[in-house]
N, C-alpha and C positions, 0 to 999 in steps of 0.2 A: 504493501499497501505506501501511501505517500504521507509521512509527515515533517512537517513547519516547526521549526524553533521559532521556540519567546529569551530577545535577550534583551538583558536588562541596562537602560539603558544609563546609567551612573558610570560603569566598564565594561561595556561592550559589548561582555561578555554574555555566553548560554547559557541563561537564570532556569529556562523547563522545555518542555513540550508544548505546544500551541496547541494544531491541530493534526488528525491521521485519521487518515483512511485507509482500511482494513477488511483482510479478505476473513469469510463466515469460512472460508477455507480450511483451513488450519485449524478451526474447532471439531471441525468436520474429518479429517483427519488425525489429532490431537488428541481432544476433548479440554477438560481446564488443563494440562498437561501440561499448555504450552506457556502458561503462568510462570513454571518452574517455582515453586514453592512447595513441592513433594505432593501436588495432588495428587491419585492413584485413579482416579475413574474412566479413564480409556476415552475413547471413541465415543461420542453418542450413539444408538444403537435400536433410539426409539425417538417419535418425536416429539413426545414431554422432554426425556428426555436432553435431547438437541437443545429445545427454547430455555430451560432449563438452564445449559450453560453458556447458553450462550447472551445471558442477561448476569449467570457468574463473571468470564471475563469482562465485561461494560464492567459493570460496577468497580474490577480489580485492574482494571487499566487508567478508569475516568481520575483514579488521584494521581496519575503524573501525564493528567493536561489539564491545563490551564481554560483552554476553548475546545468545542467542539469535537468527539467523532465519530467518524458516522462508519457503517458498516455495507460493503460494497454491493451492487444488483443482490441482494438480500432475497428475493425472490427464486432466483436464477438458483440458490447452492442451496436451497432449500426440497427444490423441485422434485430432488427423488426420494429423496423421504413422505412426500407426497403426490404420488402419486396413485389413482384407485382412489384414493379417497370422493368423495357426495360433499353438495356443495355445502349441507348444514355442518360438513366433517370440517371443510374448507376453513369455514366464519369462524369454527369454533379454536380451531387452532389460532389463528389468528388474531381472533379476539385475546387469544393465551398470552400467544409471546406481542403482544405489546400492553398488557397487561405486567409482565413477567418484566419486560424490559423498563417500563414505567416504575414499579421500584426500584429495578437498582438502582434508580437517579434519586427515588425518594428517603431512600433508608441513606445515605452519602453520609447522613449529618453536618450537612455543607452545602448552600446554593454549589448546583452541576449544570453548567451548560445543556442545553438538551441535546442527545444521541438520533441523529440521523439516518434515516434507513430509507438506503438505494433502491428503487424500487423501478423495472429496467423492460419498456415493453416485449420488446425484442433481447436476443442474449448477446450480448457485448463482444463486439468480432474478434476480440483478446481467448473465447471461452468458444467460440463458436468451432474449434472442433480441440476444447481443450475435455481429455477425459475425467466423467467425469465420476465424482466420490460419493458414496450411500453408506448408508446403516454401519456402524462398527467399523467404518474410514477406509476399509473393503473401496476398489475402483466396480462401480457398474456396469464398464465391459461394454457400456454408453457415452457418447460425449454429449460435455454442454447444449451442446446443436438440440438432440436430438429429445431437447425434452425446452421446448418452445413451447408447446399447447400447456403444458401442466404451471412453466413457469407466469404465464400470462393468465391462468386462473389463478394463481397462487396473489399477485398483483392484484388484479380483484378483490379479490379474499378480504385480503391487506387494507386496499380501498374504501370495501364498503365498515371494516370493522371500526376503521375510522373517524367514518361517517355516523355509525352507528350507534357507537358507545357517548358521543354526542349529543347525541337527539336524545339521549336516556340519559344526560343529565350526568353523568361521566366525563367530567374536561382533561382529556392525559397532555402535561406539562412536552409527555419526552415519551420518546421518537417521534419527531418529525419524519414522514412522507419526504423525500426528493424523486420528484420523476422524471424518469427520462424518456427522452421521445427524440426516438433515428426517425429516418425518411424513408421508412419501412411499413411505420401506422400508415400513413396515407396509403397503399396497400390492401388492404386485410380492407375484407369487405364491409365490417362489423368500427370504423375506422368512427363516425360518427355519435354512436353508441359511451364508443372510448373517451374521447374526447368530452362528453357532461358530463361522465365523471371522474375528470377529471376534475375539471370544474369544476365540479362539488364536492369535491376532495377539500380545492383548495377557497371555498368560499363556503368549507364548512370547520376548518381546522388550522387555527391562524399558526405562516410558519410554512406550510408548504411550501414548495421550490418547484418550478417545473421547468426542466434547462432541456433542449431545441436544443438535439447535437446535426447540428448542416456539415461539419466539417469533413473536408476529406478523409485524412484519420480512420472514418467511420469508415472506409468501402474498404481497410488493407489497411488499418493498424493498428493502433493504442488503442485505450478508450480517450476521453475525449468528456 
């Protein structure tokens, strides 16, 4: 991921980490062991454990950053765990994940910047031909590009969960949705409905970011 540092303006020395963009793939592969504090949980094998470990790692990382951290392409990395779930099960997972992440910020004991949860409608170019990691930290023998439909259903489930929680009077200060849209969206037969969902999310959840990717690297290079 990308990490920015914060300098102390008095002595021009690096003071602490400022912000960072992380990959959930590390949690899928190693579980909370990536924290290096003697955790022995191992890679998550079930969906609820995966969501809980994401929240746990988030809480641990927030102690070391002055600004916000964000989880890159969250819906894409969750997709191998979500195949076969119906709409109701997807919504339950989405709400559980948002509540877990909100709790990881709330229990810190001090004001914390919100966590950013990136939702990509298309598979990021750098992941299309990357072998996917599934339950237990094992490879699924499929590419992330093969999970596009499931990752899109995951993005919709998370967007609807954000909206539904607020409509029930549950206003989550964290996480905040960061929606990434590439040029392929307009080729989707249902793109107008998708755009309405995004607009509804932005209108109901303060802080929502919508990023339109139009640069050339999208076509065959790094994520923008």
